[in-house]
KEROLO-946365 format. One record per residue (C-alpha): residue in three letters; x, y, z. Coordinates in pm, whole numbers, padded with zeros to 5 digits, always signed. Each point is the difference from the previous one (the first is absolute). Layout:
<recs>
ALAXYZ...
</recs>
This chain:
<recs>
MET-04955-05090-06621LYS+00338+00163-00058LYS-00157+00339+00074VAL-00128-00130+00334VAL+00340-00143+00097THR+00169+00323-00102LEU-00245+00202+00207VAL+00049-00221+00307ALA+00380+00024-00036ALA-00021+00379-00021VAL-00213+00017+00315LEU+00244-00224+00187LEU+00292+00213-00114ILE-00170+00321+00118PHE-00084-00162+00334LEU+00361-00118+00041MET+00138+00346-00079PHE-00243+00160+00249PHE+00112-00241+00273ILE+00367+00075-00066LEU-00058+00379+00004LYS-00202-00025+00321THR+00270-00203+00167VAL+00281+00238-00101PHE-00164+00339+00035LEU-00305-00034+00227HIS+00107-00249+00265PRO+00113+00173+00321ILE+00374-00007+00055VAL+00101-00188+00317LYS+00337+00119+00136THR+00236-00218+00186GLU+00159+00125+00323ALA+00309+00106-00193GLN-00221+00205-00234GLN-00183+00192+00274PRO+00048+00379+00002GLU+00332+00099+00152GLU-00165+00222+00263ASN-00137-00309+00173HIS+00356-00109+00081ILE+00135+00258+00249VAL+00373-00014+00047TYR+00120+00144+00331LEU+00348+00148-00028PRO+00206+00071+00313PRO+00068+00366+00077GLU+00326+00150-00125ARG+00102+00123+00346ASN-00105-00012+00364VAL-00353+00121+00071TYR-00097+00158+00334ASP-00370+00018+00087ILE-00051+00168+00340LYS-00323+00080+00182VAL+00034+00262+00275GLU-00236+00106+00280TYR+00103+00321+00180ASP-00152+00100+00335GLY+00048+00375-00045ILE+00285+00030+00251ASN+00299-00233-00017LYS-00120-00359-00047ILE-00022-00196-00325LYS-00121-00353-00067ALA+00109-00144-00331VAL-00004-00311-00214MET+00265-00031-00269ASN-00010-00251-00283LEU+00329-00022-00185THR+00021-00190-00324TYR+00368-00086+00005VAL+00158-00061-00340ASN+00340-00166-00002ASN+00171+00175-00292THR+00343-00133+00095GLU+00182-00322-00079ASP+00008-00098+00367ILE-00232-00218+00207PHE-00125+00182+00309LYS-00076-00191+00319GLU-00004+00319+00209LEU-00119+00356-00057TYR+00090+00316+00191PHE-00208+00314+00054HIS+00093+00337+00144LEU-00208+00108+00300TYR+00114+00362+00019PRO-00265+00108+00257ASN+00172-00212+00266MET+00282+00253+00019PHE-00247+00187+00226SER-00042-00287+00246SER+00208+00181+00264SER+00190+00326+00042ALA+00324-00199-00005SER-00074-00155-00339VAL-00085+00324-00182PRO+00299+00073-00228PHE+00003+00378+00031PHE+00299+00216+00077LYS-00026+00162+00342GLU-00054+00346-00150ASP-00283-00133-00218PHE-00187-00197+00267TYR-00217+00287+00122ARG-00055+00128-00351ALA-00161-00336-00072PHE-00178-00016+00336PRO-00086+00360+00097LYS-00233-00129+00276GLY+00238-00271+00120PHE+00048-00357-00115SER-00306-00181-00129PRO+00015-00375-00068GLY-00122-00171-00313GLY+00039-00324-00187ILE-00148-00274-00211ASN-00155-00311+00154ILE-00008-00301-00233GLN-00307-00207+00081GLN-00008-00273-00264VAL+00194-00106-00307GLU-00119-00248-00261GLN+00150-00144-00316ASP-00253-00113-00258GLY-00271-00019+00267LYS+00196-00188+00267ASP+00173+00136+00311VAL+00371+00051-00043ALA+00274+00017+00263TRP+00146+00344+00059SER+00228+00186+00237LEU+00133+00350+00066ILE+00373+00063-00032GLU+00230+00304-00004ASP-00161+00151+00311GLY-00346-00061-00142GLU+00059+00203-00317ILE+00008-00304-00230LEU-00274-00261-00046LYS+00138-00339-00101LEU-00234-00254-00161ILE+00081-00373-00016LEU-00208-00103-00300ASN-00212-00314+00004HIS+00115-00075-00351PRO+00287+00170-00188VAL-00073+00236-00288GLU+00170-00120-00317PRO+00132+00240-00268GLY-00288+00139-00202ASN-00260-00118+00251VAL-00251+00197+00204SER-00110-00027+00363ILE-00276+00187+00183LEU+00094+00138+00342ASN-00255+00141+00243ILE+00121+00215+00290GLN-00236+00145+00259PHE+00142+00274+00219GLU-00082+00288+00230LEU+00190+00327-00010THR+00051+00255+00275ILE+00116+00336-00135PRO+00222+00207+00233GLN-00070+00366+00069ALA+00303+00111-00198LYS+00100+00238-00277PHE+00139-00269-00225ARG-00086-00217-00302LEU-00214-00204+00236GLY-00167+00219+00258TYR-00293+00225+00084GLN-00054+00346+00145THR-00313+00153+00154PHE-00082+00369-00017GLY-00292+00239+00022ASP-00344-00126+00093GLY+00018-00376-00050LYS+00215+00024-00312ILE+00258-00265-00083THR+00236-00079-00287LEU+00167-00338-00027SER+00307-00085-00208LEU-00005-00358-00124GLY+00341-00081-00147ASN+00195-00328+00035TRP-00301-00144+00180TYR-00078-00350-00130PRO+00209-00320-00033ILE+00198+00050-00320LEU+00199-00279-00161ALA+00376+00048+00023VAL+00217-00001-00311CYS+00195-00318-00074LYS+00294+00052-00234ASP+00277-00248-00080ASP-00162-00244+00245LYS+00032+00249+00285TRP-00287+00172+00182SER+00031+00371+00074ILE-00133+00029+00353ASP+00169+00319+00121LYS-00186+00179+00276HIS-00098+00366+00005TYR+00289+00241+00071ALA+00001+00341+00163ILE+00053+00170-00331GLY-00114-00026-00359ASP-00268-00228-00143CYS-00057-00365+00084THR-00195-00143-00290TYR+00161-00242-00245SER-00271-00190-00180ASP-00110-00157-00326ILE-00266+00126-00238SER-00346-00137+00082ASP-00370+00059-00072TYR-00226+00141+00271THR-00365+00027+00089VAL-00070+00148+00344SER-00346+00058+00145PHE-00040+00241+00295THR-00305+00006+00225VAL+00014+00313+00217PRO-00240+00217+00203GLU-00237+00190-00226ASP+00164+00342+00047PHE+00349-00120-00101THR+00177+00027-00334VAL+00271-00236-00123ALA+00280+00117-00230ALA+00212-00290-00125SER+00220-00152-00267GLY-00163-00099-00326ILE-00332+00082-00161LEU-00313+00064+00205GLU-00223-00265-00156GLU-00296+00048+00237GLY-00105+00232+00280TYR-00337-00030+00171THR-00175-00015+00338LYS-00184-00295+00153ASP-00136-00055+00351ASN+00160+00322+00131LYS+00337-00105-00139ALA+00200+00135-00292ILE+00164-00246-00236PHE+00294+00093-00222ILE+00143-00255-00244TYR+00336+00072-00160SER+00162-00218-00265ILE+00319+00022-00206ASP+00236-00234-00183SER+00380+00007-00003ILE+00098+00199+00308ARG+00254-00074+00275GLU-00208+00064+00311PHE-00329+00148+00113ALA-00057+00293+00236ALA-00288+00220+00112ALA-00102+00294+00215ILE-00336+00007+00180SER-00165+00308+00148ASN-00335+00152+00099ASN+00140+00344-00088TYR+00082-00022-00371GLN-00096+00226-00286THR+00119-00072-00352SER+00101+00178-00317THR+00063-00164-00336ASP+00191+00082-00318ILE+00112-00185-00312VAL+00330+00003-00189ASP+00082-00218-00302GLY-00318-00196+00069ILE+00109-00080+00357LYS-00242+00084+00280ILE+00163+00166+00303VAL-00191+00028+00327SER+00117+00208+00298TYR-00142-00081+00346PHE+00039+00266+00268HIS-00148+00137+00319PRO-00233+00292-00073GLU+00202+00230+00225ASP+00306-00079-00217LYS-00164+00039-00340ARG+00262+00244-00126GLY+00265-00269+00044GLY-00232-00261-00146PHE-00055+00200-00319MET+00371+00072-00026ALA+00091-00369+00037LEU-00243-00080-00283ASN+00154+00266-00223ILE+00356-00114+00069ALA-00088-00364-00066LYS-00160+00101-00330TYR+00309+00186-00120ALA+00236-00272+00122LEU-00193-00277-00176GLY+00007+00196-00325ILE+00374+00069+00021PHE+00092-00356+00092ASN-00232-00148-00264ASP+00192+00192-00264ALA+00342-00072+00147PHE-00016-00365+00107GLY-00302-00163-00166LYS-00367+00022+00086TYR-00133-00095+00342PRO-00183-00326-00080TYR-00284+00018+00254PRO-00328+00191-00050GLU-00009+00166+00343LEU+00226+00157+00264ARG-00101+00109+00351ILE+00172+00228+00249ALA-00134+00017+00354GLU+00066+00221+00301ALA+00095-00242+00275ASN+00238-00050+00295TYR+00364-00061-00088TYR+00253+00209+00190PRO+00287-00029-00257GLY-00219+00178-00259GLY-00108-00202-00304MET-00021-00372-00068GLU-00046-00170-00335PHE-00212-00303-00069PRO-00104-00130-00343THR-00272+00229-00142PHE-00032+00159+00346ILE+00192+00270+00189MET-00021+00064+00372MET+00094+00357+00102ASP+00035+00119+00359THR-00260+00253+00112THR+00265+00255+00098LYS+00100+00031-00368TYR-00343+00150-00074THR+00062+00307+00216GLU+00253+00281+00022PRO+00295+00025-00023HIS+00008-00315-00214ILE-00230+00143-00266SER+00191+00322-00072SER+00347-00153+00051THR-00052-00260-00279SER+00035-00280+00257LEU-00342-00139-00098GLU+00090+00033-00367ARG+00332-00178+00033SER-00152-00286+00201THR-00296-00044-00235ALA+00213+00002-00316HIS+00238-00247+00163GLU-00278-00245+00091VAL-00150+00027-00350ALA+00341-00088-00146HIS+00004-00308+00221GLN-00294-00131-00205TRP+00264-00078-00265TRP+00306-00066+00216TYR-00116-00256+00256GLY-00357-00036-00123LEU+00086-00125-00349VAL+00371-00075+00033GLY+00041-00161+00341SER+00309-00064+00210ASP+00115-00107+00346GLN-00064+00321+00195ILE+00184-00121+00311ASN+00324-00131-00145GLU+00016+00222-00311PRO-00206+00311+00082TRP+00190+00225-00242LEU-00143-00187-00300ASP-00346+00149+00041GLU+00064+00307+00217GLY+00288+00136-00208ILE-00184-00008-00331THR-00318+00126+00165GLU+00173+00304+00151PHE+00159+00077-00337SER-00350-00020-00149THR-00114+00249+00264ALA+00273+00245-00104TYR-00099-00062-00364TYR-00360+00091+00086PHE+00103+00341+00136GLU+00219+00061-00304LYS-00267-00089-00255ARG-00285+00176+00177TYR+00178+00323+00094GLY+00302+00011-00232GLN+00346+00106+00113PRO-00129+00192+00306GLY-00177-00315+00120ARG+00311-00209-00046ASP+00219+00257+00176SER-00242+00028+00291TYR-00013-00377+00045PHE+00378-00041-00013GLU+00056+00286+00241ARG-00228-00154+00259TYR+00047-00376-00037VAL+00334-00061-00175ASN+00259+00274+00046THR-00023-00011+00379CYS+00072-00375-00002VAL+00282-00036-00252ASP+00286+00028+00251PHE-00165-00251+00231VAL-00050-00246-00286MET+00359+00024-00119LYS+00163-00024+00343ASN-00231-00243+00181HIS+00127-00355+00058ILE-00347-00141-00074HIS-00059-00068-00370MET-00322+00043-00199LEU-00001-00374-00078ASP-00001-00105+00366PRO-00297-00184+00159LEU-00232+00160+00253PRO+00155-00152+00317LEU+00320+00200-00053PHE-00169+00340+00029LYS+00000+00156+00347ASN-00269+00265-00048GLN-00225+00179-00248GLN+00251+00282-00045GLU+00255-00249-00129TYR-00244-00198-00212PHE-00160+00274-00212PRO+00310+00161-00152THR+00184-00330-00043VAL-00280-00179-00184TYR-00231+00270-00139THR+00242+00281-00084SER+00256-00245-00139GLY-00268-00121-00237VAL-00046+00350-00139LEU+00376+00042-00039PHE+00040-00341-00169TYR-00270+00058-00260GLU+00111+00359-00057ASP+00351-00129-00069LEU-00144-00265-00230ARG-00200+00264-00188ASN+00306+00221-00035GLN+00198-00292-00139ILE-00250-00147-00249GLY-00246+00288-00057GLU-00362+00041+00102GLU-00144-00182-00302ASN+00209-00310+00073LEU-00083+00021+00370LEU-00374+00000-00069ASP+00046-00286-00245PHE+00186-00189+00273LEU-00278+00062+00255ARG-00275-00107-00242SER+00179-00319-00101TYR+00087-00069+00366LEU-00370+00025+00082GLU-00107-00227-00286THR+00267-00260+00077PHE-00074-00030+00372LYS-00366+00101+00011TYR-00194-00206+00257LYS+00326-00166+00110ASN+00255+00044+00276VAL+00343+00121-00105SER+00330-00032+00188LEU+00292+00241+00005LYS+00203-00250-00201GLU-00272-00018-00266PHE-00023+00379-00006GLU+00374+00037-00066GLU-00002-00273-00264PHE-00293+00169-00173LEU+00175+00338-00001ARG+00324-00153-00129GLY-00196-00182-00268LYS-00100+00334-00151LYS+00368+00051-00094TYR-00004+00378+00030GLU+00338+00113-00128ALA+00021+00280+00255LEU-00011-00242+00295ASP+00338-00148+00084GLU+00107-00200+00304SER+00064+00316+00199PHE-00375+00072-00001TYR-00086-00345+00134ASP+00281+00010+00254LYS-00119+00337+00123TRP-00363-00097+00052LEU-00063-00374-00009ASN+00320-00167+00113PRO+00093+00152+00338
</recs>
């Protein structure tokens, strides 16, 4: 009997152990919601900066229809009930509103005045119509927001607009030539958010001289739909290029740039090179291919020199396009617009194309990466950029290159700079003409940085420029901040006489 009881107990024990093991190891595990895989819980983070998404339809002549979605990120400590956008194209609304000097008017309009402008059709905030008005002679778009944007918050703005491009040789303009050929310059063309600093909006209009753009770093994606035989050269990286329904589509995208520009033509050929892993593309008319190849070569050398001197260009691509811009060359982030006359003699053999190209490449650092108010403090970016241009000639060609540059662009201007009542730190409205502006702002920049190099040595100067770039990269710097940064370096060779001479007029 005991044996039977013992046997039954053993069987029960085995059965109990089997049940426990099955429960612990074989029973499927049921997860609570908190235990679900992390990938099922998507966390949407707001963007770090403003994001422009623009879709463009171009008619092949001078009309553009566009829809712009702006993800506005309030990175300030202020609450915004209103927003302001520059509408630079409206400077072309009449011949009276175009801010050109008299002697420059027909250089910009060789066939006579041609009107242009931007027509705002609808504005929405977060999907609902928002009240808006045009101020400052139509060059500023003012939005009265439906609901204020708190610090750290995001709001989606949708702006639909039509653009008429004038027949002009300017940042915004087109020219026709040959048998149905056209090249269009698309600079300062869309509503761009104005800078707000110290609770004050910068809404200066375009002046007759210098550059107009003062903007914050943003991310861009721009899609162009153009006639099938057209090519689009633009800021950023060409993400896609294809044809559909007899149309060509070009999609460009780039993060952390100040503004977006393009050139569109049905007469482009291209040539490509690479330096330090950076792709450089030159766009040119086939009849001007010598200039196009030269522009590519100059840009390649300039990028290499400036990479070594200042710190590496942070974007993967750079484009330079033959376009229509009577002053010569115009910088935009990751994109350079060069006037078609630069691609022919005598500009090729006289180094005029080389000087302009090197200068605009230097602007990729000084304006593109380190921004400033180009209307009220134009010397901040133009002075350092022109010094960089002189540095390019020195490093590429040695002492003969330096001497040649100084003989042509500096020595002839020194007396004017020293005796002129206008100072290099003055704002654009004080300059009466181009002849006064260039030596005062550009040449003075070369002289300032040459003096600085002579005082502290080239090694210290390059260290200053690299640390200046890293400190203010992707920001806007003021003249006051520049001086404080230089003083903070505590170079023993710089006494008050240096600052009084250059920065404290």
